N, C-alpha and C positions, 0 to 999 in steps of 0.2 A: 437404438443406442441408449444406454442408461444415462441418467442425469449425472453430470460431473459435479462433485462437491468441492467448493473452493473456500478457503479461509484467507483473508487478506491480512498481511502483516505490515506494520508501520516500521520499516527497517531503514536505517540511515544508509545512504549510498556512499558516504565518505568514510565513516568508521563502521563498526559492526554492531552498534547499539540498536536496540529495538525499543520503540516507544508504545505506550498503550493506546494512543489515539493519534489521528492526523494532526490535531492541534499541538499535541506535545512534540510530535516530530518536527513541525514547523518551528516551534520554539527552540528545540534542540539544534536544528540547522542554523538558526540565527545566532543563538548564544554561543555555541561551540565552534561553528565553522564559518560564521559571518556570511551565511547564505540566506537571503530573504526570498521566500516564495509566497505567492498569494494564497489566501484561503479558498476553499471550495465555495461555490455559490450556495446560498442557503437552500436547503431542501433537496440537494442532489444526493442520491443514494444509489448504491448498486442494486439493481432489480433482478429478481429471478426470471430466467427465460426457460424455454423448453429444454435447453441443453445444459444450463448451469444453475446451480443453487448455491448461494453464498451462505456460509455457516460461521458462527462464532465459536472459537475454541479458547479454552483457558491457556495462558502463556505456558510454554514448555510442553504442552500436550500435543502429541502427534497421533494420527490415525492413518492406517493404510489406504483408506478410501477417500481421504481429504487431501487435496493438493494445496500447498502453500504458495501464495503469490505475493509479490511485493507491491504495495499500494502507493500510488502517488498521493502526497499530502495536499495537492492542489486541485485535482480533478479525478475523474473516474478511471483513469488509466491504471492498469496493473500488468505485471510481467513476472517472469521467473528469475531473471538474472539481474544482479545489482548493477552491472554495467549498462543494461538496457534502461533501468530506472534513471540512472545518472544522465544518460544521453537524452532521454525524454524530458527530464526537468531542465537541463541546459538548453535544449532546442525550443521548448514550448513555454517555459515559465520564467526564464532568466533573460 
């Protein structure tokens, strides 16, 4: 099975804004939606595995071989659906 290419997007689960970093997404959630989530532990990063390679893509650029996933601004969780990200944040971080 070929390696799956994934790019992580810092997408707000309340509105449809996208932020450039997890830090900016946390600030956005606090400032605009009054939702405070904790920061990631220092040094935590998504690591390449045999099945998955994380890639960085410029905003607005899409590629057929790269799958976009929504990243949690507080931990290494990621998912495809905005509703799944909201549920994760509410259940784990709030």
